[in-house]
C-alpha positions in Angstrom: -7.7 -22.5 19.3 -8.4 -26.2 18.7 -6.4 -28.2 16.2 -7.8 -28.1 12.7 -9.4 -24.7 13.1 -8.1 -21.7 11.0 -6.6 -18.7 12.5 -9.2 -16.4 14.1 -9.4 -13.0 12.4 -9.3 -9.9 14.7 -12.5 -7.7 14.8 -12.8 -5.1 12.0 -11.9 -2.2 14.2 -8.5 -3.9 15.1 -7.9 -4.7 11.4 -8.6 -1.0 10.4 -6.2 0.2 13.2 -3.5 -2.2 12.0 -4.0 -1.0 8.4 -3.6 2.7 9.5 -0.5 1.7 11.5 1.0 0.1 8.4 0.2 3.1 6.3 2.0 5.4 8.8 5.1 3.2 8.8 5.1 3.0 5.0 4.7 6.8 4.7 7.6 7.4 7.1 9.8 4.9 5.3 9.1 6.5 1.9 9.5 10.1 3.3 13.0 9.1 4.4 13.7 8.3 0.8 12.6 11.7 -0.3 8.9 11.1 -1.3 6.4 13.6 0.0 2.6 13.0 0.4 0.3 14.6 -2.1 -3.0 13.0 -1.1 -4.9 10.1 0.3 -7.2 9.7 -2.6 -10.5 8.0 -3.2 -11.2 7.3 -6.9 -14.5 5.5 -7.6 -14.4 2.1 -6.0 -10.7 2.0 -6.1 -8.6 3.2 -3.1 -4.9 3.9 -3.2 -3.5 4.2 0.2 -0.9 6.9 -0.5 0.0 9.2 -3.3 3.5 10.6 -3.1 5.7 12.9 -5.2 9.4 13.3 -5.7 10.7 15.5 -8.4 8.9 14.7 -11.6 7.5 11.3 -10.4 4.2 10.5 -8.8 4.1 7.3 -6.7 0.8 5.5 -6.1 1.3 3.1 -3.1 -0.9 0.2 -2.0 0.0 -0.7 1.6 -0.6 -4.2 3.0 0.0 -4.8 6.7 0.4 -8.5 7.7 1.7 -10.2 10.8 3.9 -12.5 8.6 5.5 -11.7 5.2 3.8 -13.0 2.1 4.7 -12.9 -1.6 3.3 -10.0 -3.6 1.1 -12.5 -5.6 -0.6 -13.5 -2.4 -1.3 -9.9 -1.4 -2.8 -8.4 -4.5 -5.1 -10.2 -6.9 -5.1 -9.6 -10.7 -8.3 -7.7 -10.3 -6.8 -5.3 -7.7 -3.7 -4.8 -10.0 -6.0 -3.9 -12.9 -7.9 -1.4 -10.8 -4.6 0.1 -9.5 -3.5 0.5 -13.2 -6.8 2.2 -14.0 -6.1 4.7 -11.1 -2.6 5.2 -12.4 -4.1 6.1 -15.8 -6.4 8.6 -14.1 -3.5 10.3 -12.3 -1.4 10.2 -15.5 -4.2 12.1 -17.3 -4.6 14.5 -14.4 -0.9 15.2 -14.2 0.6 14.7 -17.7 3.9 16.2 -16.8 4.7 13.6 -14.1 5.8 10.0 -14.5 3.3 7.8 -12.6 4.6 4.7 -10.8 2.8 2.0 -8.8 4.3 0.3 -5.7 3.2 -2.3 -3.2 4.6 -1.8 0.3 4.2 -4.7 2.7 4.6 -3.9 6.4 5.1 -6.5 9.1 4.9 -5.1 12.6 7.0 -7.3 14.8 8.3 -5.6 18.0 10.9 -4.3 18.3 11.3 -4.1 14.4 8.9 -3.0 11.8 9.9 -4.2 8.3 8.7 -2.6 5.1 9.2 -4.2 1.7 8.6 -2.3 -1.5 7.7 -4.0 -4.7 7.2 -2.1 -8.0 3.9 -3.0 -9.7 4.7 -1.3 -13.0 
């Protein structure tokens, strides 16, 4: 890459594979904390990567996989936050006996370590 040029993005297939890899690591990390998957839902135009349950709590998880760590403000726009809150309201109406929580999990795959950071979005 020449000086002055931005970083080259990988092809869409590689980005999709990286995203699925990140979702798998996030799921494994949360399952070690006692959360169990309920669904990988699709709700209108909004997509939540994981829906997990532990006891009387339902956790909606947005997973972001990046090669280098970023602040949560850089990962999710205000519009995405609003849409995730709309989806949380949908799940709260669907499961009124469960407390619904939102969480952002950032995964940075750097061999030999994979790091997961969880940030509540509530």
